[in-house]
N, C-alpha and C positions, 0 to 999 in steps of 0.2 A: 202675685207678680213673679215671685221666685219660682213657683211651680211652672209658670208659663215659660220662663227662661230655661228651666231644666228640661221641659218637654222639647222646646226648640233645639236645644243643644243635643238632646238625645237623638231626635230625628235627623239632625245634621250629621251626627256621628254615624248613625245607621246608613244614611244616604251615601256618605263618603266611603264607609266600609263596603257597602254593596257595590258602589261604583268601582272602587278599587279592586274588589273581587272579580267583577265582570271584566275589567280591563286586564287583570292578571290572567284570568281564564282565557280571554281572547288571545293574549300574547303566548301563553303556554301552549294553547292549541296549535297555533301556527309554528311554534318552535318544535313541536313534536311531529309535524307533517314530514313524511319522507321526501327526499329530494327527487328531482326529475332529471334523468340522464339522457333524455331525448328518445327519438323514435328508434335509435339503433339498439335499444334494450341492452346496452352493455352493463355488465355487473359492476364495473369500476372504471374510473378514468383518472388520469393524472391532471391535477389542476395547480397552476403556479401562482404564487403571491410574490410579486416583484419587491425588491428592496425599497424601503421608503413608503410603501403603501400603508394606508390607514384602514380601519375597519369599514368606514363608510364607503370608501372606494371599492373595497373587496365585495361588500354586500351588493353594491350597485352592479358590479360586473357579474356576480352570481345571478342576479335578477335578469340582466340583459341576456344571459345565456340560457335562461329558463330553468336554472337549477333550483332556485328558491323563488317563492311567489311574492313575498313581502319583505323587501330589504329594510324598510323602516322599523318593522316589528323586531327584526333581529338586532338592529342597532339599539332600539329602546331596551330590549332585554339585556343586552351587553352592558349598557349604561347603568341600568337598574342594579345589576349584580356585579359591577366593577370588573367586567371581562372584556374591556375594549383593547387591551394590549395584545397584539398579534405578532407572529414571527414569519419572516419571509422564507420561501422555499417551495418545493413541490409537495403536494399532498395527494393521497389517494382519496377520492370521493367514491363511495360505494352506493349501490342501489338501496342499501338498508340505512344509509345515513339520514339524519334529520338536521334541521338548522341548529338544534341544540348540540348535537354531536360534532357538527362541523366547527362550531364556535369553540368547543372544547379542544379540538385538534389544533386550531389556529392559535389558541391561547398557550397550549403546552409545547407547541413546536414539534408536533408529531409528524415530521416530514418524511418523505420517501428517502430511504438511504440505499444508495447503490454501492457496489464494491468493485475494486480493481486489484488484480493480483500481479505481483512481480516475482517470477521464479528465482530460485537461488542460482547464483552464478552469472546473472545478467550484468552487462556493463552499464555505465551511466548513459551512454548513447542509446542503448536499448530501452532504458527507462523512459527517456524523453520521447523516443519514437512511439512507445506504447501509450504514453499520456496523450500525445498529439493525435492518436487515432480516435480519441473520444471527443465529440463535438464540443463539449463543455470546456475542454482544456486546449483547444486549438489556438485560441487567441494568444497563448503564451509563446507561440513560435516566433512572434515578432519582438518579444521582450529580450533585451540584452542579457546574456547568460550570467555575467558577473552580478548584475542587479538581482536576477532571479535567485541566485544562490545566497546573496546577502540578505534578501528578504526572508529566506527560509532559515537563516541562522547558520548557514554552512560557511564558516569563515576559514576556508582552506584554499590553497592554490589549485588543487585537483580534487574534485568531489568523489572520484572513484573509490569505492569501498565504504563510503560513509552513509549509505542508505540501507536499511534493513529489509531484506526480501520477505514479503509477507502479503496478506490480503488486507487492504485498507478500505474502510467505509467512508463515504462522502455524501454530501447533499448538494443540491443545485446551487447553493450559496458558496460552496468551497471552490478554491482555485488550485492551480498546480503548486503554488507556494504552500498551501495547507497540507497537501499530500507529502511534499518533500520535507516539510517541517516535522510531520509525524514520523516519517521513516528515518530521518536523521536523529531525532530524539531517541527512538527505539534502538538504533545502532549504538549510540553513545552509552545508553543504559546497559545494553547487553555486553559491550566490550568492557565497560568499567567493572561490572560484576564479575565477569570471567577473569579479568586481570587480577582482581583482588584474591582470587582463589587459585592462582596459577601454581604450577610445580616450581620448585626451586631450581636454580642453576640452568635456566634457559638462556639461549644466545640472543635474547632481545633486550635492548636497553629501554625501550618504550612500548606502551600498549599499541602504538601505531605500527611498529615493526611486526607485532603479533598479528595485527589486522592484515598486513601485507602477506604474511605467511598463510593466514587462513584463506585468503583469496586464491592463492596458488593451489592449496589443498582442495578447495571447492572445485576448481577447474580440472584437477587431475582425476578425480573420481566422483561418481554419483552414488557410490556405496557408502552409507554411513558407517558400516562395520569396518571399512578399510581406512577411514580418515586418520585415526590415531596412529595406525601403522605407517602410513605415508608420511605423516608428520614426524614420526620417529626417524625415518630415513633422512628427511631434510634437516632436522635438528642435528643429527650426527654429522651430516656433511658440513653444516655451518661450523660446528665445534672443531672439526678436523681441518678446516680450511679448504675443503673441496667445493667446487662450483656446483650450484644446484642443477644445472643442465636440464631444465624443464621446458617442454615445448609450449605450454600455454603462455608463458611470459614472452616467448619469441613471437607467437601469434599476435598477442596484444600489441607488442611494439611495432609490428608490421602494419597495423591499422587496416585501412581499406585496400592495401596491397595484397593482403592475404586472400588467396583464391581456393582455399580448401586443401592445400598441400604445402608442406614445408620442404624446400629444396636445400641441397647442401650449401648453396651460396647464401641462403637465408641464415643458416647457422653460423656462417663465417662473417656475415655482415655485422658491423658494430652497431649496437643500440643499447641504451641504458637498461633496456628490458631483456636483452639477449643474455640469459644466464649461462650460455655456453661460452660467452666472452667476458662477462664481468664476474667479480667476486662478490659473494654475499647476496643480499636481497635487492630486487629492483627498487626504484625510488618511490613507487606508490603501489597500492593494491591494483590488481588487474580485473577485479570483478567485485560484486556485492556478495560477500560470504554469509552463509547461514550461521546460526548459533552453534550447530554441531561442528562446523569447520573451525570456528573460533575456539571452541572447547578443545578440539583436537590439537590445534596449534599450541595451546597452553597446557595440554596434558598429553604429550606424545607418548606413544607406546615404547617401552624399553625393548631393546633387542640389538642385533648386530648387523642387520641388513643395511646395505648402502646403495642398492640398486633395485629397480622394479621395471617391469615391462607389461604392457597390456596383453591379456590373454585372448582378447577378442570376444569375450563373453560378458564384458562389463567389469570384470575383476582384473587383478594384477598378480604376476608372479614375482616374488621377492628373492633377491640373491645377496649373499654376503661378499662375494668376490667378483671382480671384473670378468674373470674367466667363466664363472658360472652364469653371469649375466649375459655374456656374448652368446653362450649356448642357448639360453632361454630366448634371446632375441631372434636367433636363427630359427629355432623351433616354432615359436608362435607366429613369426612373420610369414614363414613358409606355409603353416597351417591356415593362416588367415588368407593368404593369396589363393590357396587351393579352394577354400570355401567361396571366395569371391568369383573364382573361375567357374566353379560348379553351379553357382547360383545365377550366373550371367547367361543371357539368351545365346544359344548356339547358332 
């Protein structure tokens, strides 16, 4: 009797084992079949998983589109190996993918990451315009600006200067708030680090004043090699009580009224950003400064120059006295006009 029971148990075990092996083999075979991207023979396509979707819904849609042949097998495999948790986003599906590799991507969140670049010296308005040019971020146009800034953690009256110019990666699940949050955090970290290592005896009471100065330096020159030198001029002017008299602040204060040229009347008009009329720094930054500009503002080059003028080749000529500066202005403005005349169609 005991032998009979033993034999029955053994055959039952073997049957179960073989049955399980066959089922596993069947599942594994289907999981290793390559996907079908259709008659177009594309090597890869972007496929989106919406927020809130579960694996069964995803598998069903993959089957409807003909990408996989047996959604139930994929669901069974995922359940068997505890791989049912998936992440929303856009995914690359390649012609070499299998149901197994797709499941691995969905589990790990190996989503498509795109990038957006914000150049140094852009204004906050330019950032928003650039963001709204991307379909994914256009919906933010209807969001109240104050709410948008609050959600991004930018708790200031004017966001100018508080976003770090850089290239940021994002997924289809990200929003404008996510981009702004990243950029604001990076600017805070950069400014804090540079402020801690600043030179002594600078004419700034706060790191924010240094940020304002950095934005002016950023707009004055595109040459990294000149930034500390220009910072030195502005720092010496602040220390001696001279006005900064810098065109970029005037342009910023003019806003949409600026048409590519500053008139004498614009320099005489009062504005909190007209540094020909006000003493000290303007009330806010005028652009998003780079790390180099921030570093220059906090590590200005020593010297005696108090003036500079654009040479027309991207660089500047620096002068110690007003007399020398006036001669340089006359020289380089005349040379610039000659070049403009010679290069213009006759």
